[in-house]
py3Dmol code that shows the C-alpha trace and the ligand (Angstrom):
import py3Dmol

protein = """\
ATOM      1  CA  MET A   1      24.499  16.567  12.160  1.00  0.00           C
ATOM      2  CA  SER A   2      21.800  14.715  14.160  1.00  0.00           C
ATOM      3  CA  ARG A   3      21.962  11.121  14.821  1.00  0.00           C
ATOM      4  CA  PRO A   4      20.506   8.666  12.295  1.00  0.00           C
ATOM      5  CA  VAL A   5      17.389   6.907  13.585  1.00  0.00           C
ATOM      6  CA  PHE A   6      16.613   3.390  12.677  1.00  0.00           C
ATOM      7  CA  ARG A   7      13.498   1.388  13.451  1.00  0.00           C
ATOM      8  CA  PHE A   8      12.458  -2.348  13.479  1.00  0.00           C
ATOM      9  CA  ALA A   9       8.657  -2.475  13.043  1.00  0.00           C
ATOM     10  CA  PRO A  10       7.199  -6.058  13.616  1.00  0.00           C
ATOM     11  CA  SER A  11       3.528  -6.835  13.845  1.00  0.00           C
ATOM     12  CA  PRO A  12       2.699  -9.141  16.864  1.00  0.00           C
ATOM     13  CA  ASN A  13       0.049 -11.107  14.993  1.00  0.00           C
ATOM     14  CA  GLY A  14       1.917 -14.484  15.441  1.00  0.00           C
ATOM     15  CA  LEU A  15       5.268 -15.778  16.583  1.00  0.00           C
ATOM     16  CA  LEU A  16       8.531 -14.175  15.508  1.00  0.00           C
ATOM     17  CA  HIS A  17      10.557 -16.219  13.250  1.00  0.00           C
ATOM     18  CA  LEU A  18      13.926 -16.429  11.661  1.00  0.00           C
ATOM     19  CA  GLY A  19      12.857 -13.612   9.122  1.00  0.00           C
ATOM     20  CA  HIS A  20      12.197 -11.261  11.945  1.00  0.00           C
ATOM     21  CA  ALA A  21      15.422 -12.214  13.675  1.00  0.00           C
ATOM     22  CA  TYR A  22      17.302 -11.297  10.450  1.00  0.00           C
ATOM     23  CA  SER A  23      15.585  -7.994  10.010  1.00  0.00           C
ATOM     24  CA  ALA A  24      15.928  -7.037  13.639  1.00  0.00           C
ATOM     25  CA  LEU A  25      19.608  -7.907  13.698  1.00  0.00           C
ATOM     26  CA  VAL A  26      20.504  -6.219  10.351  1.00  0.00           C
ATOM     27  CA  ASN A  27      18.646  -3.011  11.507  1.00  0.00           C
ATOM     28  CA  LEU A  28      20.721  -3.250  14.935  1.00  0.00           C
ATOM     29  CA  ARG A  29      24.029  -3.633  13.077  1.00  0.00           C
ATOM     30  CA  LEU A  30      23.495  -0.767  10.714  1.00  0.00           C
ATOM     31  CA  ALA A  31      22.294   1.412  13.525  1.00  0.00           C
ATOM     32  CA  ARG A  32      25.293   0.699  15.632  1.00  0.00           C
ATOM     33  CA  ALA A  33      27.716   1.095  12.757  1.00  0.00           C
ATOM     34  CA  ALA A  34      26.143   4.504  12.098  1.00  0.00           C
ATOM     35  CA  GLY A  35      26.112   5.611  15.744  1.00  0.00           C
ATOM     36  CA  GLY A  36      22.339   5.796  15.433  1.00  0.00           C
ATOM     37  CA  THR A  37      19.369   5.370  17.642  1.00  0.00           C
ATOM     38  CA  MET A  38      17.600   2.018  17.275  1.00  0.00           C
ATOM     39  CA  LEU A  39      13.751   2.110  17.803  1.00  0.00           C
ATOM     40  CA  LEU A  40      11.147  -0.695  18.257  1.00  0.00           C
ATOM     41  CA  ARG A  41       7.740   0.044  16.769  1.00  0.00           C
ATOM     42  CA  ILE A  42       4.798  -2.368  17.506  1.00  0.00           C
ATOM     43  CA  GLU A  43       2.670  -2.385  14.425  1.00  0.00           C
ATOM     44  CA  ASP A  44      -0.575  -3.529  15.909  1.00  0.00           C
ATOM     45  CA  ILE A  45      -3.299  -1.657  13.963  1.00  0.00           C
ATOM     46  CA  ASP A  46      -5.016  -4.933  13.347  1.00  0.00           C
ATOM     47  CA  THR A  47      -6.113  -5.312  16.952  1.00  0.00           C
ATOM     48  CA  ALA A  48      -8.074  -8.416  16.358  1.00  0.00           C
ATOM     49  CA  ARG A  49      -4.897 -10.422  15.374  1.00  0.00           C
ATOM     50  CA  CYS A  50      -2.311  -8.445  17.323  1.00  0.00           C
ATOM     51  CA  THR A  51      -3.065  -9.375  20.935  1.00  0.00           C
ATOM     52  CA  PRO A  52      -1.243  -8.318  24.122  1.00  0.00           C
ATOM     53  CA  GLU A  53      -0.118 -12.020  24.564  1.00  0.00           C
ATOM     54  CA  ASN A  54       1.539 -11.929  21.160  1.00  0.00           C
ATOM     55  CA  GLU A  55       3.104  -8.635  21.980  1.00  0.00           C
ATOM     56  CA  ALA A  56       4.474  -9.906  25.303  1.00  0.00           C
ATOM     57  CA  MET A  57       5.957 -13.039  23.537  1.00  0.00           C
ATOM     58  CA  MET A  58       7.421 -10.805  20.781  1.00  0.00           C
ATOM     59  CA  LEU A  59       9.306  -8.665  23.342  1.00  0.00           C
ATOM     60  CA  GLU A  60      10.473 -11.694  25.209  1.00  0.00           C
ATOM     61  CA  ASP A  61      11.816 -13.287  22.084  1.00  0.00           C
ATOM     62  CA  LEU A  62      13.677 -10.119  20.946  1.00  0.00           C
ATOM     63  CA  GLU A  63      15.290  -9.729  24.258  1.00  0.00           C
ATOM     64  CA  TRP A  64      16.342 -13.338  24.171  1.00  0.00           C
ATOM     65  CA  LEU A  65      17.718 -12.796  20.730  1.00  0.00           C
ATOM     66  CA  GLY A  66      19.831  -9.831  21.894  1.00  0.00           C
ATOM     67  CA  PHE A  67      18.000  -7.205  19.967  1.00  0.00           C
ATOM     68  CA  GLU A  68      18.304  -3.759  21.742  1.00  0.00           C
ATOM     69  CA  TRP A  69      16.208  -0.703  21.533  1.00  0.00           C
ATOM     70  CA  ASP A  70      17.004   2.692  22.822  1.00  0.00           C
ATOM     71  CA  ALA A  71      13.579   4.172  23.865  1.00  0.00           C
ATOM     72  CA  SER A  72      10.191   2.937  24.934  1.00  0.00           C
ATOM     73  CA  PRO A  73       8.508   1.108  21.897  1.00  0.00           C
ATOM     74  CA  ARG A  74       5.827   2.939  20.050  1.00  0.00           C
ATOM     75  CA  ARG A  75       2.661   0.863  19.898  1.00  0.00           C
ATOM     76  CA  GLN A  76       0.473   1.970  17.002  1.00  0.00           C
ATOM     77  CA  SER A  77      -2.823   1.098  18.724  1.00  0.00           C
ATOM     78  CA  ASP A  78      -2.149   3.879  21.175  1.00  0.00           C
ATOM     79  CA  HIS A  79      -1.926   6.556  18.476  1.00  0.00           C
ATOM     80  CA  PHE A  80      -5.033   5.982  16.303  1.00  0.00           C
ATOM     81  CA  ALA A  81      -5.719   9.744  16.856  1.00  0.00           C
ATOM     82  CA  ASP A  82      -2.509  10.657  14.963  1.00  0.00           C
ATOM     83  CA  TYR A  83      -3.544   8.655  11.943  1.00  0.00           C
ATOM     84  CA  ARG A  84      -7.113  10.030  12.068  1.00  0.00           C
ATOM     85  CA  ALA A  85      -5.864  13.550  12.046  1.00  0.00           C
ATOM     86  CA  ALA A  86      -3.616  12.843   9.084  1.00  0.00           C
ATOM     87  CA  LEU A  87      -6.538  11.386   7.152  1.00  0.00           C
ATOM     88  CA  GLU A  88      -8.730  14.337   7.986  1.00  0.00           C
ATOM     89  CA  ASP A  89      -6.165  16.538   6.278  1.00  0.00           C
ATOM     90  CA  LEU A  90      -6.239  14.390   3.147  1.00  0.00           C
ATOM     91  CA  LEU A  91     -10.017  14.368   3.221  1.00  0.00           C
ATOM     92  CA  ALA A  92     -10.216  18.104   3.545  1.00  0.00           C
ATOM     93  CA  GLU A  93      -7.947  18.390   0.334  1.00  0.00           C
ATOM     94  CA  SER A  94     -10.096  15.804  -1.513  1.00  0.00           C
ATOM     95  CA  LEU A  95      -7.083  13.480  -1.833  1.00  0.00           C
ATOM     96  CA  VAL A  96      -9.034  10.715  -0.185  1.00  0.00           C
ATOM     97  CA  TYR A  97     -12.511   9.372  -1.051  1.00  0.00           C
ATOM     98  CA  PRO A  98     -14.897   6.756   0.381  1.00  0.00           C
ATOM     99  CA  SER A  99     -15.385   3.755  -1.796  1.00  0.00           C
ATOM    100  CA  THR A 100     -18.284   1.266  -1.204  1.00  0.00           C
ATOM    101  CA  MET A 101     -17.645  -1.801  -3.417  1.00  0.00           C
ATOM    102  CA  SER A 102     -17.137  -4.926  -1.320  1.00  0.00           C
ATOM    103  CA  ARG A 103     -14.363  -7.460  -1.971  1.00  0.00           C
ATOM    104  CA  GLY A 104     -16.834  -9.753  -3.722  1.00  0.00           C
ATOM    105  CA  GLU A 105     -18.154  -6.890  -5.854  1.00  0.00           C
ATOM    106  CA  ILE A 106     -14.720  -5.936  -6.836  1.00  0.00           C
ATOM    107  CA  ARG A 107     -13.986  -9.549  -7.711  1.00  0.00           C
ATOM    108  CA  ARG A 108     -16.991  -9.922 -10.010  1.00  0.00           C
ATOM    109  CA  ALA A 109     -16.431  -6.531 -11.662  1.00  0.00           C
ATOM    110  CA  VAL A 110     -12.940  -7.667 -12.554  1.00  0.00           C
ATOM    111  CA  GLU A 111     -14.049 -11.256 -13.621  1.00  0.00           C
ATOM    112  CA  ARG A 112     -16.634  -9.548 -15.931  1.00  0.00           C
ATOM    113  CA  GLU A 113     -13.887  -7.366 -17.572  1.00  0.00           C
ATOM    114  CA  VAL A 114     -11.780 -10.337 -18.170  1.00  0.00           C
ATOM    115  CA  GLU A 115     -14.621 -12.381 -19.524  1.00  0.00           C
ATOM    116  CA  ASN A 116     -15.391  -9.697 -22.008  1.00  0.00           C
ATOM    117  CA  GLY A 117     -11.863 -10.155 -23.394  1.00  0.00           C
ATOM    118  CA  GLY A 118     -10.258  -7.371 -21.454  1.00  0.00           C
ATOM    119  CA  SER A 119      -7.475  -7.630 -18.789  1.00  0.00           C
ATOM    120  CA  TRP A 120      -7.393  -5.896 -15.509  1.00  0.00           C
ATOM    121  CA  PRO A 121      -4.242  -4.817 -13.668  1.00  0.00           C
ATOM    122  CA  SER A 122      -3.207  -5.888 -10.162  1.00  0.00           C
ATOM    123  CA  ASP A 123      -1.027  -3.962  -7.707  1.00  0.00           C
ATOM    124  CA  PRO A 124       2.406  -5.226  -6.547  1.00  0.00           C
ATOM    125  CA  ASP A 125       0.623  -7.329  -3.858  1.00  0.00           C
ATOM    126  CA  GLY A 126      -1.491  -8.985  -6.427  1.00  0.00           C
ATOM    127  CA  VAL A 127      -4.657  -7.222  -5.556  1.00  0.00           C
ATOM    128  CA  PRO A 128      -6.788  -6.051  -8.412  1.00  0.00           C
ATOM    129  CA  LEU A 129      -6.857  -2.254  -8.848  1.00  0.00           C
ATOM    130  CA  TYR A 130     -10.063  -0.693  -7.574  1.00  0.00           C
ATOM    131  CA  PRO A 131     -12.630  -0.592 -10.478  1.00  0.00           C
ATOM    132  CA  GLY A 132     -15.124   1.646  -8.723  1.00  0.00           C
ATOM    133  CA  ASN A 133     -15.546   5.355  -9.655  1.00  0.00           C
ATOM    134  CA  GLU A 134     -16.433   7.105  -6.467  1.00  0.00           C
ATOM    135  CA  CYS A 135     -13.391   9.237  -6.940  1.00  0.00           C
ATOM    136  CA  GLU A 136     -15.348  11.113  -9.528  1.00  0.00           C
ATOM    137  CA  LEU A 137     -17.935  12.265  -6.951  1.00  0.00           C
ATOM    138  CA  GLY A 138     -18.032  15.763  -5.402  1.00  0.00           C
ATOM    139  CA  PRO A 139     -17.528  16.552  -1.826  1.00  0.00           C
ATOM    140  CA  GLN A 140     -21.210  16.650  -1.141  1.00  0.00           C
ATOM    141  CA  ALA A 141     -21.705  13.164  -2.463  1.00  0.00           C
ATOM    142  CA  ARG A 142     -18.625  11.913  -0.704  1.00  0.00           C
ATOM    143  CA  ASN A 143     -19.881  13.259   2.669  1.00  0.00           C
ATOM    144  CA  GLU A 144     -23.243  11.679   2.087  1.00  0.00           C
ATOM    145  CA  ILE A 145     -21.680   8.245   1.620  1.00  0.00           C
ATOM    146  CA  MET A 146     -19.590   8.729   4.692  1.00  0.00           C
ATOM    147  CA  ALA A 147     -22.674   9.665   6.656  1.00  0.00           C
ATOM    148  CA  GLY A 148     -24.995   7.217   5.279  1.00  0.00           C
ATOM    149  CA  VAL A 149     -23.644   3.642   4.289  1.00  0.00           C
ATOM    150  CA  ALA A 150     -22.832   0.963   6.706  1.00  0.00           C
ATOM    151  CA  ASP A 151     -19.379   0.433   5.548  1.00  0.00           C
ATOM    152  CA  TYR A 152     -16.820   2.045   3.285  1.00  0.00           C
ATOM    153  CA  THR A 153     -13.121   2.186   2.637  1.00  0.00           C
ATOM    154  CA  LEU A 154     -11.143   5.470   2.393  1.00  0.00           C
ATOM    155  CA  ARG A 155      -8.863   5.324  -0.651  1.00  0.00           C
ATOM    156  CA  LEU A 156      -6.077   7.801  -1.883  1.00  0.00           C
ATOM    157  CA  ASP A 157      -7.134   9.300  -5.045  1.00  0.00           C
ATOM    158  CA  ASN A 158      -4.297   8.317  -7.273  1.00  0.00           C
ATOM    159  CA  ALA A 159      -4.910  10.698 -10.007  1.00  0.00           C
ATOM    160  CA  ALA A 160      -5.468  13.679  -7.611  1.00  0.00           C
ATOM    161  CA  THR A 161      -2.279  12.687  -5.715  1.00  0.00           C
ATOM    162  CA  LEU A 162      -0.224  12.496  -8.882  1.00  0.00           C
ATOM    163  CA  ALA A 163      -1.486  15.907  -9.961  1.00  0.00           C
ATOM    164  CA  ARG A 164      -0.409  17.288  -6.625  1.00  0.00           C
ATOM    165  CA  LEU A 165       3.094  15.855  -6.289  1.00  0.00           C
ATOM    166  CA  LYS A 166       6.108  17.714  -7.324  1.00  0.00           C
ATOM    167  CA  ALA A 167       7.441  15.455  -9.981  1.00  0.00           C
ATOM    168  CA  PRO A 168       9.557  13.364 -10.207  1.00  0.00           C
ATOM    169  CA  LEU A 169       9.565  11.704  -6.855  1.00  0.00           C
ATOM    170  CA  GLN A 170      12.355   9.190  -6.072  1.00  0.00           C
ATOM    171  CA  TRP A 171      13.887   7.439  -3.067  1.00  0.00           C
ATOM    172  CA  TYR A 172      17.545   6.341  -2.328  1.00  0.00           C
ATOM    173  CA  GLU A 173      17.701   2.634  -2.210  1.00  0.00           C
ATOM    174  CA  GLU A 174      20.770   1.423  -0.305  1.00  0.00           C
ATOM    175  CA  GLY A 175      19.741  -2.169  -0.457  1.00  0.00           C
ATOM    176  CA  SER A 176      18.027  -3.745  -3.603  1.00  0.00           C
ATOM    177  CA  GLY A 177      14.570  -4.455  -4.845  1.00  0.00           C
ATOM    178  CA  PRO A 178      13.299  -7.699  -6.344  1.00  0.00           C
ATOM    179  CA  ASP A 179      14.898  -7.142  -9.701  1.00  0.00           C
ATOM    180  CA  GLY A 180      18.056  -5.833  -8.212  1.00  0.00           C
ATOM    181  CA  GLN A 181      17.069  -2.091  -8.290  1.00  0.00           C
ATOM    182  CA  THR A 182      19.405   0.027  -6.257  1.00  0.00           C
ATOM    183  CA  GLY A 183      20.473   3.811  -5.991  1.00  0.00           C
ATOM    184  CA  TRP A 184      17.842   6.350  -6.946  1.00  0.00           C
ATOM    185  CA  ILE A 185      14.549   4.751  -7.684  1.00  0.00           C
ATOM    186  CA  ASP A 186      11.569   6.330  -9.430  1.00  0.00           C
ATOM    187  CA  VAL A 187       8.414   6.265  -7.499  1.00  0.00           C
ATOM    188  CA  ASN A 188       5.610   4.451  -9.434  1.00  0.00           C
ATOM    189  CA  LEU A 189       2.263   5.264  -7.511  1.00  0.00           C
ATOM    190  CA  ALA A 190       0.163   4.597 -10.532  1.00  0.00           C
ATOM    191  CA  LYS A 191       0.758   0.898 -10.346  1.00  0.00           C
ATOM    192  CA  TRP A 192      -0.872   0.751  -6.912  1.00  0.00           C
ATOM    193  CA  GLY A 193      -4.255   2.147  -7.952  1.00  0.00           C
ATOM    194  CA  ASP A 194      -6.270   3.963  -5.366  1.00  0.00           C
ATOM    195  CA  VAL A 195      -4.717   2.323  -2.136  1.00  0.00           C
ATOM    196  CA  VAL A 196      -6.690   1.791   1.031  1.00  0.00           C
ATOM    197  CA  LEU A 197      -5.727   4.334   3.794  1.00  0.00           C
ATOM    198  CA  ALA A 198      -8.432   3.395   6.312  1.00  0.00           C
ATOM    199  CA  ARG A 199     -11.721   1.599   6.684  1.00  0.00           C
ATOM    200  CA  LYS A 200     -14.760   3.005   8.450  1.00  0.00           C
ATOM    201  CA  ASP A 201     -13.956   1.083  11.477  1.00  0.00           C
ATOM    202  CA  THR A 202     -10.218   0.738  11.139  1.00  0.00           C
ATOM    203  CA  PRO A 203      -8.490   4.218  11.412  1.00  0.00           C
ATOM    204  CA  ALA A 204      -5.349   3.467   9.446  1.00  0.00           C
ATOM    205  CA  SER A 205      -3.862   1.039   6.853  1.00  0.00           C
ATOM    206  CA  TYR A 206      -0.331  -0.163   7.232  1.00  0.00           C
ATOM    207  CA  HIS A 207       0.754   2.527   4.693  1.00  0.00           C
ATOM    208  CA  LEU A 208      -0.689   5.373   6.466  1.00  0.00           C
ATOM    209  CA  ALA A 209       0.343   4.354   9.955  1.00  0.00           C
ATOM    210  CA  CYS A 210       3.894   3.539   8.778  1.00  0.00           C
ATOM    211  CA  VAL A 211       4.392   6.983   7.145  1.00  0.00           C
ATOM    212  CA  ILE A 212       2.998   8.952  10.009  1.00  0.00           C
ATOM    213  CA  ASP A 213       5.003   7.111  12.609  1.00  0.00           C
ATOM    214  CA  ASP A 214       8.435   7.285  10.473  1.00  0.00           C
ATOM    215  CA  GLY A 215       7.668  11.044  10.455  1.00  0.00           C
ATOM    216  CA  ILE A 216       6.765  11.332  14.027  1.00  0.00           C
ATOM    217  CA  GLU A 217       9.729   9.260  15.262  1.00  0.00           C
ATOM    218  CA  GLY A 218      12.177  11.069  12.952  1.00  0.00           C
ATOM    219  CA  VAL A 219      13.246   7.883  11.277  1.00  0.00           C
ATOM    220  CA  THR A 220      16.147   8.565   8.894  1.00  0.00           C
ATOM    221  CA  HIS A 221      16.732   4.829   7.844  1.00  0.00           C
ATOM    222  CA  VAL A 222      14.044   2.366   7.004  1.00  0.00           C
ATOM    223  CA  VAL A 223      15.602  -1.168   6.932  1.00  0.00           C
ATOM    224  CA  ARG A 224      13.062  -3.850   6.012  1.00  0.00           C
ATOM    225  CA  GLY A 225      12.468  -6.829   3.881  1.00  0.00           C
ATOM    226  CA  ARG A 226      12.538  -6.734   0.181  1.00  0.00           C
ATOM    227  CA  ASP A 227       8.928  -7.758  -0.005  1.00  0.00           C
ATOM    228  CA  LEU A 228       8.078  -4.165   1.096  1.00  0.00           C
ATOM    229  CA  PHE A 229      10.315  -2.496  -1.684  1.00  0.00           C
ATOM    230  CA  HIS A 230       7.229  -1.468  -3.869  1.00  0.00           C
ATOM    231  CA  SER A 231       5.336  -0.097  -0.855  1.00  0.00           C
ATOM    232  CA  THR A 232       7.911   2.744  -0.857  1.00  0.00           C
ATOM    233  CA  SER A 233       6.132   4.024  -4.103  1.00  0.00           C
ATOM    234  CA  VAL A 234       3.115   4.588  -1.809  1.00  0.00           C
ATOM    235  CA  HIS A 235       5.105   5.971   1.265  1.00  0.00           C
ATOM    236  CA  ARG A 236       7.109   8.671  -0.625  1.00  0.00           C
ATOM    237  CA  PRO A 237       3.929  10.448  -2.143  1.00  0.00           C
ATOM    238  CA  LEU A 238       2.275  10.328   1.474  1.00  0.00           C
ATOM    239  CA  GLN A 239       5.400  11.779   2.902  1.00  0.00           C
ATOM    240  CA  GLN A 240       5.345  14.542   0.547  1.00  0.00           C
ATOM    241  CA  LEU A 241       1.620  15.275   1.004  1.00  0.00           C
ATOM    242  CA  PHE A 242       2.324  15.402   4.752  1.00  0.00           C
ATOM    243  CA  GLY A 243       5.387  17.463   4.383  1.00  0.00           C
ATOM    244  CA  LEU A 244       7.605  14.791   5.914  1.00  0.00           C
ATOM    245  CA  PRO A 245      11.223  14.321   5.032  1.00  0.00           C
ATOM    246  CA  ALA A 246      12.287  11.198   2.936  1.00  0.00           C
ATOM    247  CA  PRO A 247      14.337   8.460   4.927  1.00  0.00           C
ATOM    248  CA  ALA A 248      16.925   6.380   3.137  1.00  0.00           C
ATOM    249  CA  TYR A 249      15.640   2.961   2.365  1.00  0.00           C
ATOM    250  CA  PHE A 250      17.490  -0.435   2.743  1.00  0.00           C
ATOM    251  CA  HIS A 251      15.347  -3.414   1.548  1.00  0.00           C
ATOM    252  CA  HIS A 252      17.153  -6.511   2.625  1.00  0.00           C
ATOM    253  CA  ASP A 253      17.183 -10.251   1.642  1.00  0.00           C
ATOM    254  CA  LEU A 254      14.309 -12.454   2.862  1.00  0.00           C
ATOM    255  CA  ILE A 255      14.890 -15.568   4.656  1.00  0.00           C
ATOM    256  CA  LEU A 256      13.121 -18.307   2.599  1.00  0.00           C
ATOM    257  CA  ASP A 257      11.930 -21.865   3.553  1.00  0.00           C
ATOM    258  CA  GLU A 258      13.163 -24.966   1.868  1.00  0.00           C
ATOM    259  CA  THR A 259      10.716 -24.474  -0.932  1.00  0.00           C
ATOM    260  CA  GLY A 260      12.030 -20.977  -1.719  1.00  0.00           C
ATOM    261  CA  ARG A 261       8.938 -19.188  -0.259  1.00  0.00           C
ATOM    262  CA  LYS A 262       8.986 -16.356   2.227  1.00  0.00           C
ATOM    263  CA  LEU A 263       8.558 -17.358   5.845  1.00  0.00           C
ATOM    264  CA  SER A 264       5.232 -16.655   7.346  1.00  0.00           C
ATOM    265  CA  LYS A 265       4.223 -16.595  10.949  1.00  0.00           C
ATOM    266  CA  SER A 266       2.620 -19.971  10.577  1.00  0.00           C
ATOM    267  CA  VAL A 267       5.999 -21.593   9.770  1.00  0.00           C
ATOM    268  CA  GLY A 268       6.279 -23.061  13.248  1.00  0.00           C
ATOM    269  CA  SER A 269       9.619 -24.779  12.934  1.00  0.00           C
ATOM    270  CA  THR A 270      11.401 -21.401  12.426  1.00  0.00           C
ATOM    271  CA  ALA A 271       9.607 -19.700  15.245  1.00  0.00           C
ATOM    272  CA  LEU A 272      12.283 -18.227  17.676  1.00  0.00           C
ATOM    273  CA  ARG A 273      10.236 -19.519  20.564  1.00  0.00           C
ATOM    274  CA  HIS A 274      10.249 -23.169  19.144  1.00  0.00           C
ATOM    275  CA  LEU A 275      14.009 -22.993  18.328  1.00  0.00           C
ATOM    276  CA  ARG A 276      14.666 -21.723  21.922  1.00  0.00           C
ATOM    277  CA  ALA A 277      12.605 -24.577  23.338  1.00  0.00           C
ATOM    278  CA  ALA A 278      14.503 -27.118  21.214  1.00  0.00           C
ATOM    279  CA  GLY A 279      17.601 -26.013  23.027  1.00  0.00           C
ATOM    280  CA  LEU A 280      18.968 -23.587  20.345  1.00  0.00           C
ATOM    281  CA  THR A 281      20.871 -20.497  21.552  1.00  0.00           C
ATOM    282  CA  PRO A 282      20.863 -16.971  20.084  1.00  0.00           C
ATOM    283  CA  VAL A 283      24.283 -17.776  18.486  1.00  0.00           C
ATOM    284  CA  ASP A 284      22.779 -20.645  16.828  1.00  0.00           C
ATOM    285  CA  VAL A 285      20.004 -18.492  15.368  1.00  0.00           C
ATOM    286  CA  ARG A 286      22.594 -15.969  14.106  1.00  0.00           C
ATOM    287  CA  ARG A 287      24.432 -18.815  12.373  1.00  0.00           C
ATOM    288  CA  MET A 288      21.253 -20.074  10.760  1.00  0.00           C
ATOM    289  CA  ILE A 289      20.592 -16.569   9.129  1.00  0.00           C
ATOM    290  CA  GLY A 290      24.152 -16.014   8.140  1.00  0.00           C
ATOM    291  CA  LEU A 291      24.828 -13.300  10.875  1.00  0.00           C
ATOM    292  CA  GLU A 292      27.350 -15.307  12.878  1.00  0.00           C
ATOM    293  CA  ASP A 293      29.804 -12.514  12.667  1.00  0.00           C
ATOM    294  CA  GLN A 294      27.422 -10.330  14.701  1.00  0.00           C
ATOM    295  CA  PRO A 295      28.180 -10.811  18.434  1.00  0.00           C
ATOM    296  CA  ALA A 296      25.330 -11.546  20.823  1.00  0.00           C
ATOM    297  CA  HIS A 297      25.222  -8.882  23.532  1.00  0.00           C
TER     298      HIS A 297
END
"""
ligand_1 = """\
10
LIG
N 5.054 -4.288 10.189
C 5.595 -4.747 9.004
C 5.874 -6.334 8.946
O 5.856 -6.792 10.099
C 6.987 -4.115 8.772
C 6.654 -2.633 8.045
C 7.993 -1.895 7.681
O 8.980 -2.177 8.331
O 7.687 -0.940 7.091
O 6.086 -6.948 7.906
"""
view = py3Dmol.view(width=600, height=400)
view.addModel(protein, "pdb")
view.setStyle({"model": 0}, {"cartoon": {"style": "trace"}})
view.addModel(ligand_1, "xyz")
view.setStyle({"model": 1}, {"stick": {}})
view.zoomTo()
view.show()
């Protein structure tokens, strides 16, 4: 049996906060308990917001916290060619198509639908499903779009993907979803509509880069916040299209602010850097997130 592989995959687009500390330390605890390898992945495909300065602060904060990783971190911005190659495979199989409606056009189309008495579904992130119909175009028209227009978004063709998959797809949930879902979970790709996998000038979305990296790094256990539970319904189909194995999933509790909302990177008072400047120690941080039984190294 090979060793289990875990990964913590933060995005350096702001300061790490208590929610990241929780995710990192839960990952580390599970990895060590399983005798596994702990990887750190830097999810910086958004190169405008993920700066080298943020990355340096992130690594410093993780070291201060006592998070340990067992190999050099994989930085996604160093691997755009891997995501492009994966995308080319899907394009060649007509599983991905270029869409041209702007965000404003999408909003207006959905508003029109609702004004006319209809309703329009949104994905689990609250984004309206794509109302355009470029998925009906043939290969030549698709190529013309990609060669001719100033901007386009590459989307996974939901219907073509569902037709291709060996049904039924599931994943094993060792944690729990927002409604307490646990154990074997049925994938529901349809509720995501045609998800964005790349843009003309951005070679990968989170979903694509995450799946390719988990595959390349041999990740066997994905431990992450419950807010990403529904993303697994996108990740499992992509894994199958790319012939990648399915990891086990553990979606953990989120650390919430006083008003019950998920912490965001703008929540300055819970940034590890600010807590440290205020004189708190890594042990204090563990106590604040309910992991006081986990020793600092
Ligand atoms: N980069 C994502 C985040 O910071 C985590 C993605 C994942 O663990 O799959 O929220």
